[in-house]
FIBA-644933 format. One record per residue (C-alpha): residue number from 1; residue in three letters; x, y, z. Coordinates in Angstrom, 1 decimal, padded with zeros to 4 digits, always signed. Example, Ala and Ser with C-alpha at 12.3 -4.5 7.8 and 13.67 -1.06 7.14 Angstrom:
! FIBA-644933
+-------+---------+--------+--------+--------+
| vexba | lumdren |     px |     py |     pz |
+-------+---------+--------+--------+--------+
|     1 |     Ala | +012.3 | -004.5 | +007.8 |
|     2 |     Ser | +013.7 | -001.1 | +007.1 |
+-------+---------+--------+--------+--------+
END
This chain:
! FIBA-644933
+-------+---------+--------+--------+--------+
| vexba | lumdren |     px |     py |     pz |
+-------+---------+--------+--------+--------+
|     1 |     Met | +010.4 | +019.2 | -004.4 |
|     2 |     Pro | +010.2 | +015.5 | -003.9 |
|     3 |     Thr | +007.1 | +013.8 | -002.4 |
|     4 |     Ile | +008.7 | +012.0 | +000.7 |
|     5 |     Asp | +005.9 | +010.7 | +003.0 |
|     6 |     Ser | +008.5 | +008.7 | +004.8 |
|     7 |     Met | +010.1 | +011.9 | +006.1 |
|     8 |     Asn | +006.9 | +013.4 | +007.5 |
|     9 |     Pro | +007.5 | +013.5 | +011.3 |
|    10 |     Asp | +003.6 | +013.9 | +011.7 |
|    11 |     Ile | +002.9 | +010.4 | +010.5 |
|    12 |     Pro | +004.1 | +007.7 | +012.7 |
|    13 |     Leu | +007.1 | +005.4 | +011.5 |
|    14 |     Phe | +004.9 | +002.4 | +011.0 |
|    15 |     Ala | +002.6 | +004.3 | +008.8 |
|    16 |     Arg | +005.4 | +005.7 | +006.6 |
|    17 |     Thr | +007.2 | +002.3 | +006.1 |
|    18 |     Gly | +004.5 | -000.4 | +006.4 |
|    19 |     Ile | +002.5 | -001.9 | +003.6 |
|    20 |     Asn | -001.3 | -001.6 | +004.1 |
|    21 |     Leu | -002.3 | -005.1 | +004.5 |
|    22 |     Ala | -006.1 | -004.0 | +004.6 |
|    23 |     Ser | -005.9 | -002.6 | +001.1 |
|    24 |     Ala | -008.6 | -003.9 | -001.2 |
|    25 |     Gly | -006.3 | -003.1 | -004.3 |
|    26 |     Leu | -003.7 | -005.6 | -002.9 |
|    27 |     Gly | -006.5 | -008.3 | -002.4 |
|    28 |     Ala | -007.8 | -007.7 | +001.3 |
|    29 |     Glu | -011.4 | -008.7 | +001.5 |
|    30 |     Ala | -014.5 | -007.8 | +003.6 |
|    31 |     Ile | -015.7 | -011.2 | +005.0 |
|    32 |     Ser | -018.6 | -010.4 | +007.4 |
|    33 |     Ser | -020.2 | -007.8 | +009.5 |
|    34 |     Ser | -022.9 | -007.7 | +012.1 |
|    35 |     Asp | -024.6 | -004.8 | +010.3 |
|    36 |     Glu | -023.8 | -002.5 | +007.2 |
|    37 |     Phe | -027.1 | -000.8 | +007.0 |
|    38 |     Phe | -026.0 | +002.6 | +006.0 |
|    39 |     Ala | -022.7 | +001.7 | +004.1 |
|    40 |     Pro | -021.1 | -001.6 | +003.2 |
|    41 |     Leu | -018.0 | -002.9 | +004.9 |
|    42 |     Glu | -016.0 | -003.3 | +001.6 |
|    43 |     Arg | -015.8 | +000.5 | +001.4 |
|    44 |     Met | -013.8 | +000.7 | +004.6 |
|    45 |     Leu | -011.0 | -001.1 | +002.6 |
|    46 |     His | -011.0 | +001.1 | -000.3 |
|    47 |     Asp | -007.4 | +002.6 | -001.3 |
|    48 |     Pro | -008.5 | +006.2 | -002.3 |
|    49 |     Glu | -008.9 | +008.8 | +000.4 |
|    50 |     Pro | -012.6 | +009.0 | +001.8 |
|    51 |     Val | -014.7 | +011.7 | +000.2 |
|    52 |     Phe | -017.9 | +013.5 | +001.2 |
|    53 |     Ile | -020.4 | +014.3 | -001.5 |
|    54 |     Pro | -023.1 | +016.8 | -000.2 |
|    55 |     Gly | -026.6 | +015.9 | -001.3 |
|    56 |     Lys | -025.8 | +012.3 | -002.2 |
|    57 |     Phe | -028.3 | +009.9 | -000.8 |
|    58 |     Asp | -029.4 | +006.2 | -001.3 |
|    59 |     Asp | -032.2 | +004.1 | -000.3 |
|    60 |     His | -030.9 | +004.0 | +003.3 |
|    61 |     Gly | -030.2 | +007.6 | +003.9 |
|    62 |     Lys | -027.0 | +009.7 | +003.5 |
|    63 |     Trp | -024.3 | +008.0 | +001.2 |
|    64 |     Met | -021.1 | +007.8 | +003.3 |
|    65 |     Asp | -017.7 | +006.6 | +002.1 |
|    66 |     Gly | -016.9 | +004.0 | +004.5 |
|    67 |     Trp | -018.5 | +001.3 | +006.8 |
|    68 |     Glu | -021.6 | +002.5 | +008.7 |
|    69 |     Thr | -024.0 | +000.6 | +010.9 |
|    70 |     Arg | -027.6 | +001.7 | +012.1 |
|    71 |     Arg | -028.2 | +003.0 | +015.5 |
|    72 |     Arg | -028.3 | +000.4 | +018.2 |
|    73 |     Arg | -031.3 | +000.3 | +020.4 |
|    74 |     Gly | -031.0 | -003.0 | +022.1 |
|    75 |     Gly | -027.5 | -003.0 | +023.6 |
|    76 |     Gly | -024.4 | -004.8 | +022.4 |
|    77 |     His | -022.0 | -003.4 | +019.6 |
|    78 |     Asp | -021.0 | -004.0 | +016.0 |
|    79 |     His | -018.1 | -006.0 | +014.6 |
|    80 |     Ala | -016.7 | -007.1 | +011.3 |
|    81 |     Val | -014.3 | -009.6 | +009.9 |
|    82 |     Ile | -011.8 | -008.9 | +007.1 |
|    83 |     Lys | -009.2 | -010.9 | +005.5 |
|    84 |     Leu | -005.8 | -009.3 | +005.1 |
|    85 |     Ala | -004.1 | -009.0 | +001.5 |
|    86 |     Ala | -001.4 | -011.3 | +002.8 |
|    87 |     Pro | -000.4 | -013.0 | +006.0 |
|    88 |     Gly | +002.0 | -010.7 | +007.9 |
|    89 |     Arg | +003.0 | -009.0 | +011.0 |
|    90 |     Ile | +001.1 | -005.9 | +011.9 |
|    91 |     Leu | +003.0 | -002.8 | +013.0 |
|    92 |     Gly | +000.1 | -000.4 | +013.5 |
|    93 |     Phe | -003.3 | +000.9 | +012.4 |
|    94 |     Asp | -005.0 | +004.0 | +011.0 |
|    95 |     Val | -008.7 | +004.0 | +012.3 |
|    96 |     Asp | -010.0 | +006.8 | +009.9 |
|    97 |     Thr | -013.4 | +008.4 | +010.8 |
|    98 |     Arg | -013.1 | +011.4 | +008.3 |
|    99 |     His | -016.5 | +012.8 | +007.3 |
|   100 |     Phe | -018.1 | +010.9 | +010.0 |
|   101 |     Thr | -018.9 | +013.9 | +012.2 |
|   102 |     Gly | -022.0 | +013.1 | +014.3 |
|   103 |     Asn | -022.1 | +009.4 | +013.3 |
|   104 |     Asn | -018.5 | +008.1 | +013.9 |
|   105 |     Ala | -017.9 | +005.1 | +016.0 |
|   106 |     Pro | -016.8 | +006.3 | +019.4 |
|   107 |     Ala | -014.5 | +003.6 | +020.2 |
|   108 |     Cys | -012.8 | +000.4 | +018.6 |
|   109 |     Arg | -011.0 | -002.8 | +019.6 |
|   110 |     Ile | -009.2 | -005.0 | +017.2 |
|   111 |     Glu | -008.6 | -008.9 | +017.4 |
|   112 |     Ala | -006.5 | -011.1 | +015.0 |
|   113 |     Ala | -006.4 | -014.7 | +013.9 |
|   114 |     His | -004.1 | -016.8 | +011.6 |
|   115 |     Thr | -006.3 | -019.3 | +009.9 |
|   116 |     Asp | -007.3 | -020.5 | +006.3 |
|   117 |     Thr | -010.9 | -019.9 | +007.0 |
|   118 |     Val | -012.9 | -018.1 | +009.7 |
|   119 |     Thr | -015.4 | -020.3 | +011.6 |
|   120 |     Asp | -017.1 | -020.3 | +015.0 |
|   121 |     Glu | -014.2 | -022.2 | +016.3 |
|   122 |     Thr | -011.5 | -019.6 | +015.2 |
|   123 |     Ser | -009.4 | -018.4 | +018.1 |
|   124 |     Trp | -009.0 | -014.7 | +018.2 |
|   125 |     Ala | -006.3 | -012.8 | +020.1 |
|   126 |     Glu | -006.6 | -009.1 | +021.0 |
|   127 |     Ile | -003.9 | -007.1 | +019.5 |
|   128 |     Leu | -005.6 | -003.6 | +020.0 |
|   129 |     Pro | -007.3 | -002.9 | +023.2 |
|   130 |     His | -010.2 | -000.3 | +023.5 |
|   131 |     Lys | -009.2 | +003.0 | +022.0 |
|   132 |     Ala | -011.4 | +006.0 | +021.9 |
|   133 |     Leu | -012.2 | +007.5 | +018.3 |
|   134 |     Gly | -013.2 | +011.0 | +017.6 |
|   135 |     Pro | -015.0 | +012.5 | +014.6 |
|   136 |     Asp | -013.7 | +013.4 | +011.2 |
|   137 |     Ser | -010.0 | +012.3 | +012.2 |
|   138 |     Gln | -007.3 | +009.7 | +011.6 |
|   139 |     His | -006.3 | +007.8 | +014.6 |
|   140 |     Tyr | -002.9 | +006.1 | +014.6 |
|   141 |     Phe | -002.3 | +003.2 | +016.9 |
|   142 |     Arg | +000.8 | +001.2 | +017.2 |
|   143 |     Cys | +000.4 | -002.6 | +017.4 |
|   144 |     Glu | +002.5 | -004.6 | +019.8 |
|   145 |     Ser | +002.0 | -008.0 | +018.4 |
|   146 |     Phe | +004.9 | -009.9 | +016.7 |
|   147 |     Glu | +003.0 | -012.9 | +015.2 |
|   148 |     Ser | +001.9 | -013.3 | +011.7 |
|   149 |     Trp | -001.9 | -012.8 | +011.1 |
|   150 |     Thr | -004.4 | -013.5 | +008.2 |
|   151 |     His | -007.6 | -012.1 | +009.5 |
|   152 |     Leu | -008.8 | -009.2 | +011.8 |
|   153 |     Arg | -012.0 | -008.6 | +013.7 |
|   154 |     Ile | -012.8 | -005.1 | +014.4 |
|   155 |     His | -015.2 | -004.1 | +017.1 |
|   156 |     Ile | -016.9 | -000.7 | +017.1 |
|   157 |     Tyr | -018.7 | +000.5 | +020.3 |
|   158 |     Pro | -021.6 | +000.8 | +020.2 |
|   159 |     Asp | -022.1 | +001.5 | +016.6 |
|   160 |     Gly | -021.4 | +004.1 | +013.9 |
|   161 |     Gly | -019.1 | +004.6 | +010.9 |
|   162 |     Val | -015.3 | +004.1 | +010.1 |
|   163 |     Ala | -014.3 | +005.7 | +006.7 |
|   164 |     Arg | -011.1 | +003.6 | +006.3 |
|   165 |     Leu | -009.2 | +000.9 | +008.2 |
|   166 |     Arg | -005.5 | +000.8 | +007.2 |
|   167 |     Val | -003.3 | -002.0 | +008.7 |
|   168 |     Phe | +000.2 | -001.2 | +008.2 |
|   169 |     Gly | +002.6 | -004.2 | +008.3 |
|   170 |     Val | +005.1 | -006.4 | +006.7 |
|   171 |     Pro | +003.9 | -009.3 | +004.6 |
|   172 |     Glu | +005.1 | -012.6 | +005.4 |
|   173 |     Leu | +007.9 | -013.6 | +002.9 |
|   174 |     Asp | +010.2 | -016.7 | +003.1 |
|   175 |     Ala | +013.3 | -014.9 | +002.3 |
|   176 |     Thr | +015.3 | -018.2 | +002.0 |
|   177 |     Gly | +013.0 | -019.1 | -000.7 |
|   178 |     Asn | +013.1 | -022.4 | -002.7 |
|   179 |     Gly | +015.2 | -021.1 | -005.7 |
|   180 |     Glu | +012.2 | -019.7 | -007.5 |
|   181 |     Glu | +012.2 | -016.4 | -009.1 |
|   182 |     Ile | +009.9 | -013.8 | -007.4 |
|   183 |     Asp | +009.1 | -010.0 | -007.9 |
|   184 |     Leu | +011.4 | -008.6 | -005.3 |
|   185 |     Ala | +009.6 | -005.3 | -005.5 |
|   186 |     Ala | +006.0 | -006.4 | -005.1 |
|   187 |     Ala | +004.0 | -004.7 | -002.3 |
|   188 |     Leu | +002.8 | -008.1 | -001.3 |
|   189 |     Asn | +006.5 | -009.5 | -000.8 |
|   190 |     Gly | +007.2 | -006.3 | +001.1 |
|   191 |     Gly | +008.4 | -003.7 | -001.5 |
|   192 |     Arg | +008.0 | -000.2 | -000.3 |
|   193 |     Ile | +008.2 | +003.1 | -002.3 |
|   194 |     Leu | +010.4 | +005.5 | -000.2 |
|   195 |     Ala | +010.5 | +008.6 | -002.3 |
|   196 |     Met | +009.7 | +010.2 | -005.7 |
|   197 |     Ser | +010.3 | +013.4 | -007.7 |
|   198 |     Asp | +006.6 | +013.8 | -008.4 |
|   199 |     Ala | +003.3 | +012.0 | -008.4 |
|   200 |     His | +000.7 | +014.5 | -009.8 |
|   201 |     Tyr | -001.6 | +011.9 | -011.3 |
|   202 |     Gly | -002.9 | +008.5 | -010.5 |
|   203 |     Asp | -002.1 | +006.4 | -007.6 |
|   204 |     Tyr | +001.6 | +005.8 | -007.3 |
|   205 |     Met | +001.2 | +003.0 | -004.7 |
|   206 |     Arg | -000.3 | +000.9 | -007.5 |
|   207 |     Leu | +003.1 | +000.7 | -009.2 |
|   208 |     Leu | +004.1 | -002.2 | -006.9 |
|   209 |     Ala | +000.5 | -003.9 | -006.9 |
|   210 |     Pro | -000.5 | -007.3 | -008.5 |
|   211 |     Gly | -002.2 | -007.5 | -011.9 |
|   212 |     Arg | -002.2 | -005.1 | -014.7 |
|   213 |     Gly | -003.5 | -001.6 | -014.4 |
|   214 |     Ile | -007.3 | -001.1 | -015.2 |
|   215 |     Asp | -007.1 | +002.5 | -016.3 |
|   216 |     Met | -004.8 | +005.4 | -016.6 |
|   217 |     Gly | -005.3 | +006.3 | -013.0 |
|   218 |     Asp | -004.1 | +002.8 | -011.8 |
|   219 |     Gly | -000.4 | +003.7 | -011.7 |
|   220 |     Trp | +002.3 | +006.3 | -011.3 |
|   221 |     Glu | +002.1 | +009.3 | -013.5 |
|   222 |     Thr | +004.1 | +012.6 | -013.2 |
|   223 |     Arg | +003.1 | +016.1 | -014.4 |
|   224 |     Arg | +004.5 | +017.2 | -017.9 |
|   225 |     Arg | +008.0 | +018.4 | -017.1 |
|   226 |     Arg | +008.7 | +021.9 | -018.4 |
|   227 |     Glu | +012.2 | +022.1 | -016.9 |
|   228 |     Pro | +015.5 | +020.1 | -017.5 |
|   229 |     Gly | +015.9 | +016.8 | -015.8 |
|   230 |     Tyr | +013.8 | +013.6 | -015.2 |
|   231 |     Asp | +011.5 | +012.0 | -012.9 |
|   232 |     Trp | +012.5 | +009.1 | -010.5 |
|   233 |     Met | +011.4 | +006.8 | -007.5 |
|   234 |     Val | +013.4 | +005.1 | -004.9 |
|   235 |     Ile | +012.0 | +001.7 | -003.7 |
|   236 |     Ala | +013.1 | -000.6 | -000.9 |
|   237 |     Leu | +012.8 | -004.2 | -002.1 |
|   238 |     Gly | +011.0 | -006.7 | +000.1 |
|   239 |     Ala | +014.1 | -008.9 | +000.2 |
|   240 |     Arg | +017.7 | -008.6 | -000.6 |
|   241 |     Gly | +018.2 | -010.3 | -003.9 |
|   242 |     Lys | +019.9 | -010.6 | -007.2 |
|   243 |     Ile | +018.1 | -008.8 | -010.2 |
|   244 |     Asp | +017.5 | -011.2 | -013.1 |
|   245 |     Gly | +014.7 | -009.5 | -014.9 |
|   246 |     Val | +012.9 | -006.1 | -015.1 |
|   247 |     Gln | +009.4 | -005.6 | -016.4 |
|   248 |     Val | +007.9 | -002.3 | -017.0 |
|   249 |     Asp | +004.2 | -002.1 | -017.9 |
|   250 |     Thr | +002.8 | +001.1 | -019.6 |
|   251 |     Ala | -000.7 | -000.3 | -019.7 |
|   252 |     His | -003.3 | +002.4 | -020.7 |
|   253 |     Phe | -000.6 | +005.0 | -021.1 |
|   254 |     Lys | -000.6 | +005.9 | -024.8 |
|   255 |     Gly | +000.0 | +009.7 | -025.3 |
|   256 |     Asn | +001.8 | +010.2 | -021.9 |
|   257 |     Phe | +004.2 | +007.2 | -021.5 |
|   258 |     Pro | +008.0 | +008.0 | -020.8 |
|   259 |     Asp | +010.3 | +008.0 | -023.6 |
|   260 |     Arg | +012.9 | +006.0 | -021.8 |
|   261 |     Cys | +013.6 | +004.4 | -018.6 |
|   262 |     Ser | +016.6 | +003.1 | -016.5 |
|   263 |     Leu | +017.3 | +001.4 | -013.3 |
|   264 |     Gln | +019.9 | +001.9 | -010.6 |
|   265 |     Ala | +020.6 | -000.2 | -007.5 |
|   266 |     Ala | +022.5 | -000.5 | -004.2 |
|   267 |     Asp | +023.0 | -003.1 | -001.6 |
|   268 |     Leu | +022.1 | -001.2 | +001.9 |
|   269 |     Gln | +021.9 | -004.0 | +004.3 |
|   270 |     Ser | +022.6 | -001.8 | +007.3 |
|   271 |     Phe | +019.8 | +000.9 | +006.2 |
|   272 |     Gly | +016.9 | +001.1 | +008.6 |
|   273 |     Asp | +013.2 | +002.0 | +008.0 |
|   274 |     Gly | +013.9 | +005.6 | +008.4 |
|   275 |     Leu | +014.3 | +007.9 | +005.3 |
|   276 |     Thr | +016.7 | +010.7 | +005.1 |
|   277 |     Gln | +017.4 | +013.3 | +002.3 |
|   278 |     Ala | +020.9 | +011.8 | +002.2 |
|   279 |     Leu | +019.5 | +008.4 | +000.8 |
|   280 |     Val | +017.8 | +010.4 | -001.9 |
|   281 |     Thr | +020.9 | +012.1 | -002.8 |
|   282 |     Asp | +023.1 | +009.0 | -002.7 |
|   283 |     Ser | +020.7 | +007.2 | -005.0 |
|   284 |     Met | +021.6 | +009.5 | -007.8 |
|   285 |     Phe | +025.1 | +007.7 | -007.7 |
|   286 |     Trp | +023.9 | +004.1 | -007.3 |
|   287 |     Lys | +025.3 | +001.5 | -009.9 |
|   288 |     Thr | +023.4 | +001.1 | -013.1 |
|   289 |     Val | +021.4 | -002.2 | -013.6 |
|   290 |     Leu | +019.3 | -001.3 | -016.6 |
|   291 |     Pro | +020.8 | +001.4 | -019.0 |
|   292 |     Glu | +018.5 | +003.8 | -020.6 |
|   293 |     Val | +016.0 | +001.8 | -022.8 |
|   294 |     His | +013.2 | +003.2 | -025.1 |
|   295 |     Leu | +009.5 | +002.5 | -024.0 |
|   296 |     Asn | +006.4 | +002.2 | -026.0 |
|   297 |     Ala | +002.8 | +002.8 | -025.4 |
|   298 |     Asp | +000.5 | +000.5 | -023.6 |
|   299 |     Ser | +002.9 | -002.3 | -023.6 |
|   300 |     Ile | +004.7 | -004.9 | -021.2 |
|   301 |     His | +008.5 | -004.4 | -021.6 |
|   302 |     Asp | +010.7 | -007.3 | -020.4 |
|   303 |     Phe | +014.5 | -006.6 | -020.0 |
|   304 |     Arg | +017.0 | -009.4 | -019.1 |
|   305 |     Asp | +019.9 | -009.6 | -021.6 |
|   306 |     Val | +020.7 | -005.9 | -021.0 |
|   307 |     Leu | +021.1 | -006.0 | -017.3 |
|   308 |     Glu | +024.2 | -005.6 | -015.4 |
|   309 |     Asp | +025.0 | -008.1 | -012.7 |
|   310 |     Leu | +025.5 | -006.3 | -009.5 |
|   311 |     Gly | +024.9 | -009.2 | -007.3 |
|   312 |     Pro | +022.6 | -008.9 | -004.3 |
|   313 |     Val | +020.9 | -005.4 | -003.7 |
|   314 |     Thr | +018.2 | -004.1 | -001.3 |
|   315 |     His | +017.2 | -000.7 | -003.0 |
|   316 |     Ile | +016.4 | +000.5 | -006.4 |
|   317 |     Arg | +016.0 | +003.9 | -008.1 |
|   318 |     Phe | +013.6 | +003.8 | -011.1 |
|   319 |     Asn | +014.1 | +006.7 | -013.5 |
|   320 |     Ile | +011.8 | +007.7 | -016.2 |
|   321 |     Phe | +012.8 | +010.1 | -019.0 |
|   322 |     Pro | +011.7 | +012.9 | -019.1 |
|   323 |     Asp | +008.3 | +012.3 | -017.4 |
|   324 |     Gly | +005.2 | +010.3 | -017.9 |
|   325 |     Gly | +003.2 | +007.4 | -016.7 |
|   326 |     Val | +003.9 | +003.7 | -015.9 |
|   327 |     Ser | +001.3 | +001.3 | -014.6 |
|   328 |     Arg | +003.6 | -001.6 | -013.1 |
|   329 |     Leu | +007.0 | -002.2 | -012.2 |
|   330 |     Arg | +008.3 | -005.7 | -011.5 |
|   331 |     Ile | +011.7 | -006.6 | -010.1 |
|   332 |     Leu | +012.4 | -010.4 | -010.8 |
|   333 |     Gly | +015.0 | -012.2 | -008.9 |
|   334 |     Arg | +015.8 | -014.8 | -006.2 |
|   335 |     Pro | +016.2 | -013.7 | -002.4 |
|   336 |     Ala | +019.8 | -013.9 | -001.4 |
+-------+---------+--------+--------+--------+
END
């Protein structure tokens, strides 16, 4: 069965369709905090799911996978500032306290700013009022702000731990462009993975991340296929545009890279954020942009002359035959 998080009704729509602008892997940064005695702020921005390691301690006490402050004795509360991976509109949050059972932050509040650098003069706007937090849980909160923001300041009351802060939104992209070629599928340009046949290994979200993969776990890898067929992924581009080039990077995949790949595309301007099984089925019949081409191990493959000109498109289907791993996929073009 396909892994289609976008069809899971238990997860809010903003979390199913938004880009995590607080992802360290996309470039989000921990700027400052009032305290990080037990666990550093930067862990709160890590991409992997939080873990609990019984019996693991460091010089400050129990090792925790997140941001954790000391117990306050003199009043007040803790807070921290993060820089988003890209300026963008925020749709909602996941304030995750998993594995923090008796030491979680009981409440939070979030402010935002649009600035080059945070200073004492920075003007902050509240975009999430006080919200209660429970232990060992994910807390989804919708954001009602429509502005574009670059930095967030999270307040926790009075102290405690947060395993992950995920900030789901839409990166700021000038869709009119200046005629320059961009990566239409890049997560930082708003590209989103909607569905796939399998993602047994690695971190499939990294397929649209910047840079090259650092190891075999930094990319999309499927299990060994023991039945007929092939693996695939459906992606919504960050902007409608004409595809001029396709780059497939198999960095670090040496004995498990796909033998071949192909690309299909469609112009679905009226398609909303929701995902239906009908879209996945329809993608099988989209027009071919890149016919089946062979791939090599641990290599960057650039395809241009073999591409079919379909005009502007909004969605792509990336097929790999029969299975394997790909580190990065770039869809190069100009917004229409």
